[in-house]
C-alpha positions in Angstrom: 11.0 -8.7 -19.8 12.6 -11.1 -17.4 10.1 -10.3 -14.7 7.2 -11.4 -16.9 8.8 -14.6 -18.1 9.4 -15.7 -14.5 5.8 -15.5 -13.6 4.3 -18.9 -12.9 1.2 -20.5 -11.3 1.3 -21.3 -7.6 -1.0 -24.0 -6.4 -0.8 -22.9 -2.8 -1.7 -19.2 -3.3 -4.4 -18.0 -0.9 -7.7 -16.7 -2.2 -7.3 -13.8 -4.8 -7.4 -10.3 -3.4 -9.4 -7.5 -5.0 -7.8 -5.6 -7.8 -7.5 -2.5 -5.6 -5.7 -4.5 -2.9 -3.4 -6.1 -5.5 -2.4 -2.7 -6.9 -1.8 -1.3 -3.4 0.5 -4.3 -2.7 2.3 -3.9 -6.1 2.9 -0.3 -5.3 5.0 -1.5 -2.4 6.9 -3.9 -4.6 5.0 -7.1 -3.8 5.9 -9.6 -6.6 3.3 -12.1 -5.5 0.6 -9.5 -5.9 2.0 -8.7 -9.4 1.9 -12.4 -10.3 -1.7 -12.7 -9.4 -2.7 -9.6 -11.4 -0.6 -10.8 -14.3 -2.3 -14.2 -14.3 -5.7 -12.6 -14.2 -5.3 -9.8 -16.8 -2.6 -10.9 -19.3 -5.0 -13.1 -21.3 -7.7 -10.4 -21.3 -5.3 -7.7 -22.3 -3.7 -9.8 -25.0 -7.1 -10.8 -26.4 -8.2 -7.2 -26.6 -4.9 -6.0 -28.1 -5.0 -8.9 -30.7 -8.3 -7.7 -32.0 -7.2 -4.1 -32.1 -3.9 -4.8 -33.8 -4.7 -8.0 -35.8 -1.3 -9.2 -34.8 -0.5 -11.9 -32.1 3.1 -10.6 -31.8 2.0 -7.0 -31.4 -0.7 -8.0 -28.9 1.7 -9.9 -26.7 4.0 -6.9 -26.7 1.1 -4.6 -25.7 0.0 -6.9 -22.9 3.5 -7.2 -21.6 4.1 -3.4 -21.8 0.8 -2.7 -20.0 1.6 -5.0 -17.1 5.2 -3.6 -16.9 3.6 -0.1 -16.8 1.4 -1.3 -13.9 4.4 -2.6 -12.1 6.3 0.7 -12.4 3.4 3.1 -11.8 1.0 1.3 -9.4 1.8 3.9 -6.8 0.3 6.5 -9.1 -3.1 4.8 -9.4 -5.6 7.2 -7.7 -8.6 5.0 -7.6 -10.9 7.2 -9.5 -11.7 4.3 -11.8 -11.6 0.6 -11.6 -8.1 -1.0 -11.9 -9.3 -2.9 -15.0 -10.5 0.3 -16.6 -7.2 2.0 -15.9 -5.3 -1.0 -17.5 -7.5 -1.2 -20.5 -7.0 2.5 -21.1 -3.3 2.0 -21.2 -3.8 -1.0 -23.5 -5.9 1.0 -25.9 -3.4 3.7 -26.3 -0.5 1.2 -26.7 -2.6 -0.8 -29.2 -3.2 2.3 -31.3 0.5 2.9 -31.5 1.2 -0.7 -32.5 -1.6 -0.5 -35.1 0.0 2.6 -36.6 3.3 0.8 -36.8 1.8 -2.1 -38.6 -0.2 0.1 -41.0 -1.2 -1.3 -44.3 1.1 -4.3 -43.9 -1.5 -6.0 -41.7 -3.0 -8.3 -44.4 -5.1 -11.2 -43.4 -4.7 -12.7 -40.0 -5.8 -16.0 -38.4 -9.4 -16.0 -37.1 -9.4 -15.4 -33.4 -11.0 -18.4 -31.6 -12.9 -15.9 -29.5 -14.8 -14.7 -32.5 -16.1 -18.1 -33.6 -19.6 -19.1 -32.6 -20.0 -21.8 -30.0 -21.5 -24.2 -32.5 -18.3 -24.9 -34.4 -19.9 -27.7 -36.4 -22.3 -25.3 -38.1 -20.7 -24.0 -41.3 -23.0 -21.0 -41.4 -22.0 -19.9 -37.9 -18.3 -20.1 -38.8 -18.9 -18.1 -42.0 -20.8 -15.4 -40.2 -18.1 -15.3 -37.5 -15.4 -14.9 -40.1 -17.4 -12.2 -41.9 -17.9 -10.3 -38.6 -14.2 -10.6 -37.8 -13.3 -9.2 -41.2 -15.9 -6.4 -40.9 -14.6 -5.4 -37.5 -11.1 -5.0 -39.0 -12.4 -2.5 -41.5 -13.7 -0.2 -38.7 -11.6 2.7 -37.5 -9.7 2.0 -34.3 -12.1 4.2 -32.3 -15.2 2.4 -33.5 -13.6 -1.0 -33.2 -12.6 -0.3 -29.6 -16.1 0.6 -28.6 -17.5 -2.7 -30.1 -14.7 -4.8 -28.6 -15.0 -3.3 -25.1 -18.8 -3.5 -25.1 -19.5 -7.0 -26.6 -16.3 -8.9 -25.8 -15.2 -7.3 -22.5 -18.6 -6.4 -21.0 -17.9 -2.8 -20.1 -20.6 -0.2 -19.7 -20.6 3.0 -21.7 -19.4 5.0 -18.6 -16.4 2.6 -18.2 -15.6 2.7 -21.9 -15.6 6.5 -21.7 -12.9 6.3 -19.0 -10.9 3.8 -21.0 -11.0 5.9 -24.2 -10.8 9.2 -22.4 -13.9 10.7 -24.0 -17.4 11.7 -23.1 -20.1 9.1 -22.7 -22.0 10.8 -25.5 -19.1 10.2 -27.8 -19.1 6.5 -26.9 -22.8 6.2 -27.7 -22.3 8.0 -31.0 -19.4 5.7 -32.0 -21.4 2.7 -31.1 -24.3 3.8 -33.3 -21.9 4.6 -36.1 -20.2 1.2 -35.7 -23.5 -0.7 -35.8 -24.6 1.2 -38.9 -21.4 0.4 -40.7 -21.4 -3.2 -39.6 -25.0 -3.6 -40.7 -24.1 -2.3 -44.1 -21.2 -4.8 -44.4 -23.1 -7.7 -42.8 -26.6 -7.7 -44.4 -27.4 -11.1 -43.0 -25.8 -10.6 -39.5 -27.7 -8.9 -36.7 -25.3 -7.8 -33.9 -27.4 -4.9 -32.7 -28.7 -6.7 -29.7 -29.9 -4.8 -26.7 -28.8 -1.3 -26.0 -26.0 -1.2 -23.4 -27.7 1.1 -20.9 -25.7 3.3 -18.6 -26.5 2.6 -15.0 
């Protein structure tokens, strides 16, 4: 883990490169490229893993392990998907393993700030956000992942299918199932929104 702890911000870094260029450089052992990728994706990966595992400690472990996997295997990235899709796919599988380890010992966890509505002074908004957070925890990992990746990470169904390694039709079915179950649990909360169309 030393390699991750040593990463720091560099004020004089040039403009960020594309993710593809960073991976190509990382494949050649470029630590600066790895630091840039780490700064960009560690918070996103940890946020996703925290929601999937309901554990800050497990989420940090997942994010670190994903990035260490990227460092070790960047030369195997074939470019058939976006780098971010590849990394979130790794994160999803690792988060599932962590979730299995945690099992029924999860209990209640602190509300993730990202789940709270922007109007934090509105008691009703906070209550609804808390209810939504708790409802999401009750979904199966497969359903929860589809909701998280769609609404909180902005991925299209085609990209989610790559991350979860399943057909696009399966992603759509899981989303419909997740919405139906959340609707049942949250009678006063409408999260259905607009259908995430596949381009």
